N, C-alpha and C positions, 0 to 999 in steps of 0.2 A: 504494500500500500504506500502511496506517496501523498503527503499532506504538507501544505504550507499555510499556516494560520493567516487568515485575512486576505488570501489571494484567490480563492475559488478552486485552488488545486487540492483535490481530495478524491483520489481515484485508486481502484485496484489496479494491479499490474499483472500482465500475462507475458508469456514468452512463446513465440511461434517457432515453427521449423525453419523459418527464414524471416527476414525483416519486411516481407510483403504480406504475410498471412493476416495480420490484424489491422492493416491500414484501413480496410473497409468492412470490418467485421467486429461486432461487439464481443464481450468476453464469453457470451453464450454461443458464439460462432454463428450469429445471425447477421445478415447484411445491415450495415450501418455506415452512413456517410461520415460520422464522427470517428469511426474506428474505435480502437481501444488503446489506452496507454500501455506500451509494451517494452520489455527488456530486449536489448540487442541479442540476436541469436548466438553471438559469439561469447556472451557472458555466461557464467556459471548458472545453471538453472535453479540453484538454491539461493540466488541473489546474494552471493558472497564473493563476487569477483573483486579484484583489486580496484576496478573502475566499473561500476554498474552504469551502463549507458542506457538511458530510458528515453523513448521517443513518444511524442503525442502530437496530434494535429493542432493547428492554430485555427480554431473555428471562429467565424465572423460574429457569432452570437456570444462570444466571450468564454465559451466552455473549453474543455480539455486543457491544452497547454497555452491558450491564447494569452493569459496574463504573464507568462514567462517574459514576454517582450517588455513588460513594465520594468524588469530588472535592468534595462538599458539606462534607467534613471537612478542615479546614486541615492536619491532620497527614498525611492521605493525599496531599495536594498536595505537602507537604514531601518525602515519600518518593518521589514520582513527578512531578517538575516539568516533565519534557520529553516531548514526543510526536514521534515520527518520522513524517514524511509524505513518501513517495517518489512521484515521477511517472516517466514514461518517460525523462526526461532527467537527473534528478538525485535525490540523497538529501538530505533537508532535516530539520533539527531545529527544533522550535518550543518556546518557553517559554510556559507558561501565564500569562495575564494576568488571567483571571477565570473564575469558575464561578458559575452562578446558576440558580434555578428560574424557569420561564416557562410559557407555554402557547401553543397554536395558537389565535390569536384569530379571531373572525369577521371577514370582509372589511370589514364596515361599522363595526367598532369602531375608535375613534380615540383618540388620546392615550395609546396603549400602545406598548411597544417590541416591534415585530415583527422580531426579529433575523434571521429567515429571508428577509427582503426586502432584504438588503444584500449580494448577491454582488459588486456593483459599488461599489467605494470609490475611484473614479478621480478624484474631486475632493476638495480639502481639506475642503469643507463636508460631504460625505457621510461621509468618514472620521471627522472630528471628531464628527459626530452619532452615528455608530455606536459609536465608542470611548467617548464620554462616557456613553452608555447602558449599555455593558458594565460600565464601572467603577462606575456608580451601582447597577446590579443585583447586582454581585458580592457573594458572601457574606463575603469577606475580601480583604484587600489582599495581593497577591503581591509587590509592589514592582517588578514588571516593567512598563515603560512601552512605548508604541508611538507611532510618528510617521507622518504621512502619507507614503505611498510604500512602507511596509513591508507585506509580505504577511502576512495573517492566516489562521488556520485555525479554523473553528467546528465543533465536534462536538455533535450533538444526538441525544437519545433520549427516549423516553416516560418520564414520571414520573407517579405517581398521587397527588400532593399536592392536585390539583384536576382537574376534568373537562378532558380534552384537555391535561393538564399535560406539560411538557417540562423536561428538565434539559440545560443547555448549558455547554460548556467552550470558552473562546476562548483561542487561543495566537498568539504572534507569532514569525515566522521569526527564528531566532537571528542576531544580528549577528556579522560576522567579527571 
C-alpha cells in the first residue's frame, strides 16, 4: 500500500508479469482507464527491493498519481515530506530525497538517466550512481541524504512537459 497524508495518494499496489499488465486494468484485473498503481516487474515481488519502483497514471481528475506532480513545488514537499509504503510484512515511512522531471527514453539513447532501470542497488557502485543522478536531477534540495544499504522508494507518473515525459519522486526509508 502507498499513502501520502494530505495528497490523495492512498492506493494498493500490485505487480504484473510485465510493466504493461496493469496500465489499463484494475487490481481485480478488470478493464480500467485508470489502471492500477503497480510495482516494476523487475523489483522483488515481496516489495523489499533495494529500490521499489512504483508507477501510476496521472489522471486528469486528480486521482492515482496525479498529485505527485505537486512535488515539483518545494512548498508542497515541505507540507508532505513523508510517504508511507507498506508491504505484507511491515509498515514503512520514507522521507523524500528528491523530485524531478524525466522521460521514458528510447532503449538506444545513452548518456541519460534512466531511473526506471535501477531496481537493483545491491552494490555500492550502483547505489552511488543512482543516488548521484537523483540528487543532480532534483528540482530542490530536501536535505535528506541516503547511504548504500538503505532502501529507496521511487514513485513515477506521466508528465506532459515533453513527449513521453515522467515526473519522479524518490524517498529513503526513515532511519530508526
